ZAMINU-282826 format. One line per 5 residues: number of its first residue (from 1); for each residue x, y, z of N, C-alpha, C. Coordinates in steps of 0.02 Angstrom, whole numbers. Layout:
<rs>
NUM	X Y Z X Y Z X Y Z ~ ...;
</rs>
This chain:
<rs>
1	-5943 -6437 -1469 -5907 -6496 -1486 -5866 -6511 -1416 ~ -5839 -6567 -1405 -5802 -6590 -1347 -5739 -6552 -1337 ~ -5712 -6530 -1388 -5644 -6494 -1362 -5654 -6435 -1339 ~ -5711 -6401 -1342 -5729 -6344 -1310 -5731 -6346 -1235 ~ -5727 -6398 -1215 -5715 -6403 -1129 -5774 -6428 -1094;
6	-5767 -6454 -1032 -5818 -6470 -988 -5796 -6449 -922 ~ -5850 -6436 -877 -5840 -6413 -809 -5799 -6354 -809 ~ -5798 -6313 -853 -5748 -6250 -859 -5674 -6255 -879 ~ -5664 -6320 -897 -5594 -6335 -920 -5594 -6322 -998 ~ -5527 -6306 -1029 -5529 -6283 -1093 -5550 -6334 -1138;
11	-5527 -6396 -1125 -5539 -6454 -1170 -5572 -6507 -1137 ~ -5612 -6545 -1174 -5643 -6607 -1139 -5601 -6672 -1140 ~ -5544 -6667 -1122 -5497 -6716 -1118 -5477 -6734 -1046 ~ -5490 -6792 -1019 -5476 -6808 -945 -5423 -6857 -942 ~ -5379 -6847 -896 -5330 -6895 -881 -5348 -6921 -815;
16	-5359 -6994 -825 -5385 -7039 -761 -5338 -7036 -703 ~ -5360 -7049 -646 -5318 -7056 -590 -5289 -7122 -583 ~ -5228 -7120 -632 -5191 -7188 -629 -5170 -7216 -556 ~ -5185 -7271 -548 -5159 -7298 -483 -5100 -7338 -480 ~ -5067 -7353 -420 -5082 -7330 -362 -5052 -7249 -357;
21	-4999 -7242 -391 -4968 -7175 -392 -4945 -7152 -460 ~ -4963 -7178 -511 -4938 -7169 -580 -4966 -7091 -600 ~ -5021 -7080 -577 -5042 -7015 -592 -5012 -6956 -546 ~ -4950 -6945 -551 -4909 -6901 -506 -4924 -6830 -517 ~ -4902 -6786 -469 -4912 -6711 -487 -4894 -6685 -552;
26	-4828 -6714 -583 -4799 -6686 -641 -4845 -6702 -698 ~ -4872 -6770 -698 -4923 -6780 -750 -4988 -6737 -751 ~ -5010 -6725 -693 -5080 -6702 -687 -5069 -6630 -702 ~ -5005 -6598 -674 -4998 -6527 -695 -4980 -6517 -773 ~ -4947 -6569 -807 -4939 -6564 -873 -5004 -6559 -908;
31	-5048 -6606 -892 -5117 -6606 -921 -5154 -6544 -911 ~ -5151 -6510 -849 -5189 -6449 -832 -5171 -6393 -873 ~ -5095 -6396 -881 -5060 -6338 -918 -5076 -6338 -980 ~ -5097 -6401 -1017 -5120 -6416 -1082 -5189 -6388 -1092 ~ -5229 -6381 -1046 -5301 -6364 -1045 -5348 -6431 -1038;
36	-5314 -6479 -1009 -5362 -6536 -999 -5376 -6540 -927 ~ -5412 -6598 -901 -5427 -6604 -835 -5387 -6669 -804 ~ -5345 -6653 -760 -5293 -6706 -729 -5319 -6725 -662 ~ -5312 -6792 -653 -5333 -6812 -587 -5269 -6851 -545 ~ -5254 -6823 -493 -5214 -6854 -450 -5244 -6922 -432;
41	-5209 -6974 -390 -5250 -7030 -363 -5232 -7025 -286 ~ -5286 -7030 -246 -5275 -7033 -170 -5249 -7098 -157 ~ -5209 -7106 -108 -5197 -7176 -76 -5256 -7216 -68 ~ -5245 -7285 -74 -5300 -7339 -46 -5287 -7345 27 ~ -5274 -7303 62 -5275 -7304 128 -5277 -7241 161;
46	-5294 -7223 220 -5309 -7159 245 -5236 -7114 262 ~ -5227 -7060 227 -5167 -7021 226 -5187 -6951 208 ~ -5229 -6915 246 -5255 -6853 234 -5191 -6800 220 ~ -5145 -6804 267 -5087 -6747 255 -5049 -6764 200 ~ -5041 -6830 176 -5006 -6837 109 -5049 -6817 57;
51	-5107 -6824 65 -5147 -6805 1 -5153 -6726 -5 ~ -5155 -6699 47 -5136 -6627 40 -5072 -6602 21 ~ -5020 -6642 31 -4953 -6631 7 -4958 -6639 -67 ~ -4988 -6700 -92 -4990 -6700 -154 -5018 -6650 -197 ~ -5071 -6626 -168 -5118 -6566 -204 -5071 -6503 -207;
56	-5036 -6491 -150 -4999 -6434 -140 -4944 -6439 -197 ~ -4911 -6497 -198 -4855 -6510 -242 -4877 -6494 -323 ~ -4943 -6513 -340 -4966 -6503 -397 -4978 -6434 -412 ~ -5001 -6396 -355 -5014 -6320 -368 -4959 -6284 -379 ~ -4894 -6308 -361 -4825 -6268 -369 -4821 -6281 -455;
61	-4845 -6338 -491 -4828 -6340 -551 -4869 -6308 -606 ~ -4939 -6293 -577 -4983 -6266 -629 -5034 -6210 -580 ~ -5053 -6165 -624 -5106 -6120 -597 -5170 -6141 -610 ~ -5177 -6193 -655 -5239 -6216 -674 -5273 -6266 -631 ~ -5344 -6276 -628 -5366 -6325 -593 -5371 -6391 -611;
66	-5374 -6433 -562 -5368 -6505 -574 -5413 -6541 -517 ~ -5406 -6612 -519 -5448 -6653 -472 -5413 -6704 -435 ~ -5443 -6742 -397 -5415 -6801 -360 -5459 -6851 -362 ~ -5438 -6913 -386 -5476 -6979 -382 -5469 -7023 -324 ~ -5528 -7050 -302 -5530 -7085 -239 -5573 -7154 -264;
71	-5531 -7206 -241 -5573 -7280 -248 -5606 -7283 -185 ~ -5675 -7295 -185 -5712 -7295 -121 -5711 -7372 -96 ~ -5681 -7423 -136 -5683 -7484 -104 -5627 -7487 -50 ~ -5595 -7439 -39 -5535 -7433 12 -5553 -7380 64 ~ -5525 -7375 122 -5530 -7329 171 -5520 -7260 136;
76	-5578 -7204 153 -5562 -7155 100 -5595 -7083 145 ~ -5632 -7099 201 -5668 -7035 228 -5614 -6971 249 ~ -5566 -6994 265 -5523 -6938 283 -5481 -6907 232 ~ -5464 -6945 187 -5442 -6924 128 -5480 -6876 86 ~ -5545 -6905 81 -5606 -6858 46 -5605 -6785 84;
81	-5608 -6786 152 -5614 -6736 197 -5548 -6685 167 ~ -5490 -6711 169 -5423 -6670 154 -5445 -6637 75 ~ -5463 -6683 29 -5483 -6650 -34 -5520 -6597 -34 ~ -5575 -6602 3 -5635 -6554 7 -5593 -6482 35 ~ -5568 -6505 93 -5527 -6448 129 -5483 -6401 89;
86	-5452 -6438 33 -5399 -6406 -16 -5442 -6376 -74 ~ -5501 -6386 -77 -5547 -6355 -128 -5518 -6370 -196 ~ -5503 -6434 -216 -5482 -6444 -284 -5533 -6437 -326 ~ -5531 -6437 -394 -5587 -6425 -436 -5641 -6478 -445 ~ -5611 -6539 -444 -5658 -6596 -453 -5631 -6661 -410;
91	-5688 -6690 -377 -5678 -6749 -342 -5710 -6806 -385 ~ -5662 -6854 -399 -5675 -6913 -449 -5684 -6973 -400 ~ -5748 -7008 -416 -5764 -7073 -378 -5770 -7124 -412 ~ -5755 -7189 -386 -5746 -7253 -425 -5758 -7310 -378 ~ -5798 -7360 -394 -5800 -7425 -371 -5832 -7413 -292;
96	-5889 -7389 -296 -5928 -7379 -231 -5984 -7340 -244 ~ -6030 -7326 -192 -6092 -7288 -189 -6073 -7206 -185 ~ -6087 -7173 -235 -6080 -7085 -222 -6158 -7069 -196 ~ -6140 -7047 -135 -6205 -7039 -100 -6228 -6961 -108 ~ -6290 -6945 -96 -6309 -6872 -106 -6283 -6837 -60;
101	-6271 -6859 8 -6244 -6821 64 -6161 -6804 43 ~ -6134 -6847 12 -6059 -6834 -12 -6065 -6781 -66 ~ -6116 -6779 -117 -6110 -6729 -165 -6138 -6656 -131 ~ -6176 -6655 -78 -6195 -6601 -56 -6131 -6574 -29 ~ -6099 -6613 15 -6044 -6585 52 -5987 -6558 2;
106	-5972 -6599 -47 -5926 -6568 -93 -5954 -6505 -123 ~ -6016 -6504 -152 -6034 -6436 -175 -6031 -6385 -123 ~ -6048 -6391 -59 -6033 -6347 -10 -5958 -6315 -9 ~ -5914 -6363 -25 -5849 -6342 -25 -5817 -6318 -95 ~ -5881 -6313 -136 -5857 -6278 -200 -5820 -6327 -251;
111	-5824 -6395 -233 -5794 -6449 -275 -5850 -6496 -311 ~ -5832 -6493 -385 -5879 -6540 -422 -5862 -6610 -412 ~ -5911 -6657 -415 -5919 -6725 -411 -5928 -6762 -474 ~ -5879 -6803 -488 -5882 -6838 -556 -5869 -6913 -538 ~ -5927 -6969 -536 -5916 -7028 -527 -5901 -7058 -600;
116	-5868 -7123 -590 -5861 -7167 -647 -5905 -7227 -659 ~ -5943 -7241 -691 -5992 -7298 -691 -5980 -7344 -746 ~ -6004 -7401 -735 -5997 -7460 -788 -6055 -7483 -811 ~ -6109 -7446 -785 -6176 -7480 -805 -6236 -7423 -804 ~ -6290 -7449 -844 -6348 -7394 -846 -6376 -7379 -783;
121	-6376 -7429 -744 -6404 -7426 -673 -6366 -7377 -628 ~ -6291 -7384 -633 -6245 -7343 -597 -6262 -7270 -624 ~ -6269 -7255 -676 -6274 -7197 -709 -6347 -7157 -691 ~ -6399 -7207 -686 -6458 -7183 -655 -6455 -7151 -587 ~ -6419 -7186 -540 -6411 -7176 -469 -6368 -7104 -468;
126	-6320 -7103 -506 -6275 -7044 -515 -6313 -6976 -522 ~ -6351 -6986 -571 -6392 -6920 -601 -6439 -6915 -543 ~ -6468 -6956 -509 -6518 -6937 -451 -6488 -6904 -392 ~ -6428 -6912 -382 -6396 -6882 -331 -6360 -6822 -345 ~ -6366 -6787 -405 -6341 -6722 -425 -6277 -6722 -440;
131	-6243 -6771 -470 -6169 -6757 -487 -6158 -6709 -545 ~ -6092 -6685 -558 -6088 -6643 -602 -6072 -6663 -667 ~ -6042 -6722 -675 -6031 -6754 -745 -6017 -6826 -721 ~ -6029 -6871 -775 -6020 -6938 -763 -5966 -6962 -815 ~ -5912 -7004 -793 -5875 -7047 -828 -5904 -7110 -845;
136	-5914 -7140 -900 -5943 -7187 -927 -5892 -7245 -955 ~ -5877 -7293 -916 -5814 -7339 -928 -5850 -7405 -968 ~ -5814 -7424 -1021 -5826 -7481 -1060 -5786 -7533 -1039 ~ -5808 -7597 -1054 -5773 -7655 -1031 -5697 -7670 -1062 ~ -5701 -7620 -1131 -5633 -7622 -1163 -5578 -7588 -1126;
141	-5588 -7560 -1076 -5543 -7513 -1033 -5487 -7555 -1003 ~ -5439 -7530 -995 -5383 -7557 -959 -5391 -7550 -878 ~ -5345 -7584 -841 -5357 -7578 -766 -5409 -7609 -735 ~ -5436 -7592 -682 -5493 -7621 -651 -5559 -7592 -701 ~ -5605 -7642 -697 -5659 -7632 -753 -5727 -7651 -709;
146	-5766 -7595 -698 -5823 -7604 -656 -5880 -7641 -692 ~ -5891 -7635 -752 -5948 -7651 -793 -5942 -7712 -845 ~ -5998 -7719 -874 -5983 -7778 -932 -6003 -7758 -997 ~ -6033 -7702 -1006 -6051 -7675 -1069 -5996 -7641 -1098 ~ -5997 -7648 -1171 -5949 -7612 -1220 -5964 -7541 -1218;
151	-5919 -7502 -1222 -5926 -7428 -1224 -5980 -7400 -1277 ~ -5974 -7428 -1338 -6021 -7415 -1395 -6081 -7418 -1384 ~ -6107 -7473 -1349 -6178 -7488 -1328 -6196 -7446 -1264 ~ -6154 -7442 -1216 -6174 -7408 -1151 -6173 -7332 -1159 ~ -6126 -7308 -1191 -6124 -7231 -1194 -6181 -7197 -1220;
156	-6211 -7212 -1280 -6270 -7176 -1302 -6342 -7195 -1266 ~ -6338 -7247 -1219 -6390 -7263 -1172 -6393 -7217 -1122 ~ -6330 -7198 -1094 -6317 -7158 -1041 -6332 -7082 -1057 ~ -6308 -7070 -1121 -6321 -7004 -1148 -6397 -6987 -1156 ~ -6431 -7032 -1185 -6512 -7023 -1188 -6542 -7019 -1118;
161	-6518 -7058 -1073 -6547 -7063 -1007 -6527 -6982 -970 ~ -6473 -6957 -975 -6458 -6888 -949 -6510 -6831 -988 ~ -6521 -6848 -1042 -6574 -6807 -1083 -6555 -6725 -1065 ~ -6608 -6691 -1040 -6595 -6621 -1039 -6567 -6605 -968 ~ -6543 -6657 -931 -6506 -6635 -873 -6437 -6606 -895;
166	-6417 -6560 -860 -6345 -6526 -882 -6285 -6557 -853 ~ -6274 -6627 -869 -6224 -6664 -835 -6177 -6702 -904 ~ -6116 -6670 -918 -6085 -6687 -960 -6067 -6767 -960 ~ -6064 -6802 -1019 -6046 -6879 -1012 -5980 -6881 -1042 ~ -5936 -6907 -1004 -5862 -6925 -1024 -5852 -6997 -1044;
171	-5823 -7012 -1095 -5815 -7083 -1121 -5747 -7111 -1097 ~ -5752 -7173 -1078 -5684 -7199 -1052 -5684 -7268 -1081 ~ -5635 -7297 -1116 -5628 -7364 -1139 -5596 -7375 -1209 ~ -5533 -7382 -1218 -5505 -7406 -1278 -5502 -7348 -1326 ~ -5494 -7278 -1301 -5487 -7219 -1346 -5419 -7196 -1336;
176	-5380 -7197 -1387 -5309 -7171 -1384 -5288 -7112 -1438 ~ -5336 -7099 -1481 -5316 -7050 -1542 -5378 -7010 -1547 ~ -5372 -6963 -1611 -5422 -6916 -1628 -5484 -6953 -1654 ~ -5467 -7014 -1682 -5529 -7052 -1712 -5580 -7084 -1659 ~ -5549 -7103 -1608 -5586 -7124 -1549 -5624 -7070 -1516;
181	-5584 -7008 -1512 -5616 -6949 -1497 -5679 -6925 -1523 ~ -5673 -6924 -1586 -5729 -6911 -1635 -5783 -6955 -1628 ~ -5763 -7020 -1623 -5816 -7071 -1611 -5860 -7067 -1551 ~ -5823 -7040 -1490 -5860 -7029 -1434 -5905 -6976 -1434 ~ -5877 -6923 -1458 -5925 -6862 -1474 -5981 -6877 -1517;
186	-5973 -6924 -1574 -6034 -6944 -1608 -6085 -6974 -1578 ~ -6052 -7009 -1521 -6101 -7053 -1476 -6135 -7012 -1422 ~ -6116 -6946 -1427 -6148 -6897 -1371 -6109 -6878 -1321 ~ -6050 -6902 -1309 -6000 -6891 -1252 -5981 -6807 -1265 ~ -5963 -6776 -1206 -5938 -6716 -1214 -5862 -6713 -1204;
191	-5839 -6773 -1191 -5773 -6773 -1174 -5744 -6844 -1165 ~ -5681 -6862 -1161 -5646 -6920 -1162 -5602 -6925 -1099 ~ -5605 -6987 -1069 -5562 -6993 -1011 -5508 -7050 -1027 ~ -5446 -7034 -1018 -5390 -7070 -1033 -5339 -7095 -991 ~ -5313 -7156 -975 -5265 -7177 -926 -5242 -7235 -943;
196	-5252 -7287 -887 -5235 -7355 -909 -5292 -7380 -953 ~ -5355 -7343 -951 -5397 -7373 -999 -5370 -7373 -1070 ~ -5353 -7319 -1083 -5323 -7306 -1155 -5253 -7316 -1163 ~ -5209 -7316 -1111 -5136 -7325 -1106 -5103 -7248 -1126 ~ -5148 -7199 -1150 -5107 -7143 -1192 -5076 -7105 -1128;
201	-5118 -7076 -1074 -5077 -7041 -1024 -5024 -7079 -989 ~ -5041 -7143 -983 -4995 -7190 -952 -4923 -7186 -983 ~ -4923 -7189 -1046 -4861 -7194 -1090 -4844 -7128 -1114 ~ -4834 -7073 -1064 -4804 -7017 -1074 -4745 -7009 -1032 ~ -4707 -6950 -1049 -4650 -6947 -1017 -4665 -6930 -933;
206	-4709 -6890 -928 -4725 -6876 -859 -4753 -6921 -815 ~ -4784 -6979 -840 -4819 -7028 -794 -4769 -7069 -751 ~ -4791 -7086 -691 -4744 -7114 -645 -4739 -7188 -646 ~ -4749 -7216 -713 -4742 -7285 -724 -4668 -7307 -736 ~ -4660 -7363 -713 -4580 -7386 -740 -4567 -7388 -796;
211	-4513 -7371 -818 -4491 -7375 -892 -4501 -7441 -933 ~ -4492 -7492 -898 -4509 -7556 -922 -4594 -7570 -942 ~ -4627 -7553 -898 -4697 -7538 -912 -4720 -7509 -969 ~ -4686 -7445 -977 -4703 -7402 -1033 -4683 -7434 -1094 ~ -4620 -7466 -1099 -4602 -7505 -1158 -4646 -7556 -1179;
216	-4666 -7592 -1127 -4711 -7646 -1151 -4771 -7629 -1176 ~ -4797 -7568 -1162 -4856 -7533 -1195 -4844 -7525 -1268 ~ -4788 -7518 -1284 -4768 -7509 -1357 -4759 -7576 -1391 ~ -4723 -7623 -1357 -4697 -7683 -1381 -4759 -7730 -1398 ~ -4806 -7736 -1346 -4861 -7784 -1342 -4918 -7744 -1368;
221	-4962 -7794 -1398 -5030 -7763 -1430 -5091 -7811 -1411 ~ -5088 -7855 -1356 -5145 -7893 -1340 -5157 -7894 -1266 ~ -5223 -7888 -1250 -5238 -7878 -1177 -5283 -7932 -1171 ~ -5302 -7945 -1095 -5358 -7993 -1074 -5381 -7969 -1023 ~ -5457 -7991 -1010 -5491 -7969 -958 -5495 -8027 -902;
226	-5472 -8013 -851 -5452 -8072 -799 -5460 -8047 -737 ~ -5454 -8091 -682 -5454 -8083 -605 -5399 -8106 -570 ~ -5334 -8120 -612 -5280 -8154 -577 -5244 -8106 -530 ~ -5247 -8047 -532 -5207 -8016 -491 -5244 -7968 -438 ~ -5219 -7976 -382 -5237 -7933 -331 -5304 -7954 -295;
231	-5316 -8026 -302 -5379 -8055 -274 -5394 -8043 -200 ~ -5345 -8040 -166 -5355 -8034 -85 -5359 -7957 -76 ~ -5317 -7920 -110 -5319 -7848 -82 -5389 -7814 -105 ~ -5418 -7838 -171 -5478 -7801 -194 -5516 -7859 -227 ~ -5551 -7899 -189 -5589 -7949 -213 -5643 -7931 -249;
236	-5663 -7972 -308 -5724 -7956 -348 -5704 -7888 -401 ~ -5637 -7883 -420 -5627 -7820 -458 -5592 -7850 -519 ~ -5621 -7878 -570 -5593 -7890 -626 -5544 -7833 -672 ~ -5505 -7851 -707 -5463 -7801 -731 -5430 -7818 -800 ~ -5409 -7772 -842 -5394 -7794 -913 -5304 -7775 -900;
241	-5269 -7828 -931 -5195 -7816 -926 -5163 -7844 -986 ~ -5101 -7818 -993 -5066 -7841 -1046 -5059 -7917 -1043 ~ -5048 -7940 -1105 -5034 -8014 -1105 -4952 -8025 -1113 ~ -4918 -8018 -1054 -4854 -8028 -1049 -4838 -8091 -1042 ~ -4774 -8110 -1055 -4768 -8187 -1045 -4764 -8214 -974;
246	-4772 -8175 -923 -4787 -8196 -862 -4856 -8212 -852 ~ -4897 -8169 -868 -4982 -8168 -880 -4995 -8240 -920 ~ -4967 -8232 -974 -4990 -8298 -1015 -4971 -8369 -982 ~ -4918 -8362 -939 -4903 -8430 -913 -4946 -8444 -848 ~ -4974 -8385 -819 -5013 -8403 -754 -5089 -8381 -763;
251	-5112 -8365 -820 -5181 -8338 -829 -5238 -8388 -793 ~ -5225 -8457 -796 -5265 -8503 -775 -5252 -8520 -700 ~ -5230 -8469 -661 -5226 -8475 -584 -5286 -8497 -551 ~ -5289 -8548 -520 -5351 -8572 -477 -5383 -8518 -443 ~ -5446 -8521 -444 -5487 -8474 -406 -5469 -8467 -332;
256	-5451 -8515 -296 -5435 -8513 -223 -5362 -8482 -215 ~ -5326 -8470 -262 -5260 -8444 -260 -5263 -8362 -264 ~ -5223 -8329 -230 -5215 -8264 -221 -5144 -8234 -202 ~ -5132 -8175 -206 -5068 -8151 -186 -5035 -8158 -114 ~ -5081 -8168 -72 -5065 -8170 -1 -5018 -8215 23;
261	-5009 -8273 -9 -4963 -8325 24 -4913 -8348 -38 ~ -4904 -8289 -79 -4840 -8300 -141 -4790 -8264 -118 ~ -4734 -8284 -149 -4663 -8252 -148 -4668 -8173 -157 ~ -4623 -8146 -123 -4603 -8078 -131 -4564 -8075 -196 ~ -4582 -8037 -249 -4544 -8021 -311 -4511 -7960 -317;
266	-4527 -7914 -265 -4507 -7845 -276 -4521 -7802 -219 ~ -4489 -7743 -221 -4514 -7692 -179 -4527 -7624 -216 ~ -4569 -7577 -177 -4580 -7519 -223 -4610 -7470 -156 ~ -4586 -7401 -172 -4609 -7348 -130 -4678 -7316 -165 ~ -4730 -7325 -124 -4799 -7299 -155 -4821 -7256 -108;
271	-4831 -7189 -131 -4861 -7136 -95 -4818 -7125 -22 ~ -4749 -7143 -38 -4706 -7126 24 -4698 -7185 65 ~ -4726 -7241 59 -4732 -7301 101 -4695 -7355 63 ~ -4653 -7387 95 -4610 -7446 58 -4651 -7508 67 ~ -4673 -7539 18 -4706 -7605 17 -4675 -7653 -18;
276	-4682 -7719 2 -4670 -7782 -36 -4720 -7792 -78 ~ -4682 -7814 -143 -4737 -7836 -198 -4727 -7915 -207 ~ -4791 -7943 -201 -4796 -8011 -207 -4811 -8029 -282 ~ -4800 -8097 -297 -4823 -8116 -352 -4894 -8119 -358 ~ -4924 -8096 -403 -5000 -8090 -425 -5029 -8034 -382;
281	-4982 -7985 -355 -5019 -7927 -319 -5043 -7888 -378 ~ -5089 -7832 -367 -5121 -7791 -416 -5080 -7732 -427 ~ -5010 -7724 -404 -4974 -7662 -403 -4932 -7651 -455 ~ -4946 -7610 -498 -4904 -7603 -555 -4831 -7567 -534 ~ -4777 -7571 -569 -4707 -7548 -557 -4704 -7474 -567;
286	-4680 -7441 -525 -4654 -7361 -534 -4578 -7362 -537 ~ -4548 -7299 -547 -4484 -7294 -551 -4446 -7327 -491 ~ -4477 -7326 -431 -4433 -7343 -370 -4445 -7417 -369 ~ -4480 -7444 -411 -4485 -7529 -397 -4421 -7567 -420 ~ -4398 -7616 -377 -4353 -7653 -387 -4375 -7728 -395;
291	-4332 -7777 -419 -4358 -7850 -414 -4375 -7866 -488 ~ -4418 -7915 -498 -4443 -7952 -551 -4503 -7911 -598 ~ -4476 -7850 -623 -4528 -7809 -650 -4572 -7840 -708 ~ -4531 -7883 -741 -4582 -7913 -794 -4631 -7968 -773 ~ -4634 -7987 -707 -4688 -8023 -676 -4739 -7990 -640;
296	-4735 -7923 -640 -4783 -7884 -611 -4843 -7875 -657 ~ -4897 -7848 -625 -4957 -7838 -664 -4935 -7772 -711 ~ -4967 -7762 -769 -4964 -7707 -821 -5036 -7703 -853 ~ -5075 -7661 -825 -5144 -7642 -847 -5137 -7605 -920 ~ -5184 -7624 -957 -5190 -7588 -1018 -5260 -7606 -1044;
301	-5283 -7557 -1098 -5339 -7554 -1132 -5333 -7585 -1198 ~ -5392 -7611 -1230 -5390 -7650 -1293 -5351 -7615 -1352 ~ -5353 -7548 -1345 -5315 -7509 -1397 -5244 -7494 -1390 ~ -5218 -7545 -1347 -5140 -7528 -1333 -5101 -7536 -1403 ~ -5123 -7570 -1450 -5098 -7583 -1510 -5082 -7525 -1543;
306	-5128 -7467 -1533 -5117 -7395 -1557 -5060 -7355 -1531 ~ -5030 -7376 -1474 -4977 -7341 -1448 -4916 -7358 -1474 ~ -4882 -7313 -1494 -4818 -7314 -1540 -4757 -7277 -1514 ~ -4771 -7232 -1461 -4711 -7199 -1448 -4731 -7174 -1375 ~ -4683 -7144 -1335 -4691 -7114 -1269 -4672 -7037 -1289;
311	-4735 -6996 -1276 -4726 -6926 -1290 -4753 -6889 -1230 ~ -4739 -6820 -1236 -4755 -6775 -1174 -4834 -6775 -1174 ~ -4858 -6766 -1099 -4931 -6767 -1098 -4969 -6704 -1135 ~ -4932 -6645 -1136 -4946 -6583 -1169 -4964 -6602 -1248 ~ -4916 -6649 -1276 -4925 -6666 -1349 -4986 -6722 -1352;
316	-5005 -6764 -1307 -5065 -6803 -1315 -5115 -6758 -1317 ~ -5123 -6701 -1268 -5181 -6661 -1287 -5193 -6622 -1343 ~ -5125 -6594 -1370 -5131 -6562 -1432 -5148 -6601 -1492 ~ -5119 -6668 -1495 -5141 -6705 -1562 -5212 -6726 -1558 ~ -5235 -6741 -1490 -5310 -6753 -1489 -5357 -6692 -1510;
321	-5333 -6642 -1488 -5387 -6581 -1507 -5371 -6573 -1583 ~ -5311 -6567 -1605 -5305 -6545 -1670 -5332 -6596 -1726 ~ -5317 -6656 -1701 -5336 -6718 -1742 -5414 -6720 -1750 ~ -5453 -6703 -1702 -5519 -6715 -1697 -5555 -6658 -1739 ~ -5523 -6596 -1723 -5550 -6542 -1767 -5531 -6552 -1850;
326	-5472 -6578 -1865 -5468 -6597 -1933 -5519 -6653 -1955 ~ -5525 -6702 -1920 -5574 -6746 -1933 -5650 -6721 -1945 ~ -5674 -6685 -1910 -5740 -6659 -1904 -5742 -6610 -1966 ~ -5691 -6567 -1975 -5696 -6510 -2027 -5687 -6531 -2088 ~ -5634 -6591 -2100 -5621 -6609 -2169 -5661 -6679 -2185;
331	-5639 -6733 -2144 -5666 -6793 -2164 -5749 -6802 -2160 ~ -5774 -6767 -2111 -5846 -6768 -2102 -5880 -6701 -2117 ~ -5854 -6669 -2160 -5894 -6607 -2184 -5942 -6631 -2226 ~ -5994 -6572 -2242 -6051 -6583 -2278 -6028 -6604 -2350 ~ -5985 -6574 -2369 -5957 -6598 -2438 -5933 -6664 -2444;
336	-5908 -6698 -2393 -5892 -6771 -2398 -5942 -6817 -2391 ~ -6006 -6792 -2377 -6057 -6840 -2358 -6091 -6861 -2424;
</rs>
């Protein structure tokens, strides 16, 4: 079963590389210490020494392995080189081509490669280049969404595609509790990936999200698939966000409009760099953020209504594992069928 682990990790529970810096060393280490696979998020610009610093800071907080996520849509070659030099356990890739050359380079460094895909075609390419596992993202997911298929239809197709290949499939998209975990296992997944997609690791004590953002995940229960935020910085990258009052007022923003000519509504320190946050930018608030927090983007998956409290990351892992075991052994035992 999925709770027995993937890629040598104790449990098949993955904390997504929440961007731009919400997946901080404290969150990743807490997940790793609980037996899950946590991912740091590399900056969306080249900063290899900072990437190494992030990795080393995380290693001071845990003796367990972890990974780093990289968005291939942004400059990344030097960052990936730094990740491989540091020999983290897993390199997670998203929104770009995972080449055979990169997989070979990572394997030569002793690093597993796990791309996140949103379509059957992407999964086929990933298998062909020899990746070590695949995260399958459904359209229900929060944050940036690469595909159009729902998880319940895409996941079993990819599981069947993998067949006898020793490539674990990890489900991503609107799973926040043990019921979703068991459902993903029933569809053939070996693990689940949670972050913005599921809001669950986002709404933990350790996550580097602003307190107001975390509170909105509890207060609000509706999301929408849109392209309103970050059009200039990351064109052609739709996303799922909370239906905040600001978003509801502006969700019909004309297609020719973007954040580049908008008012500055706040400032934030992101990966050590101070940045202006303009209206409609795709940058979520972190604890350093000042300004009009409630007018900033807040990514969330469709299951946000199931988030009722902010808890430690360790407790998230514990509840998922124990809850899944209980469901399978009691609710779905042979005696109950």
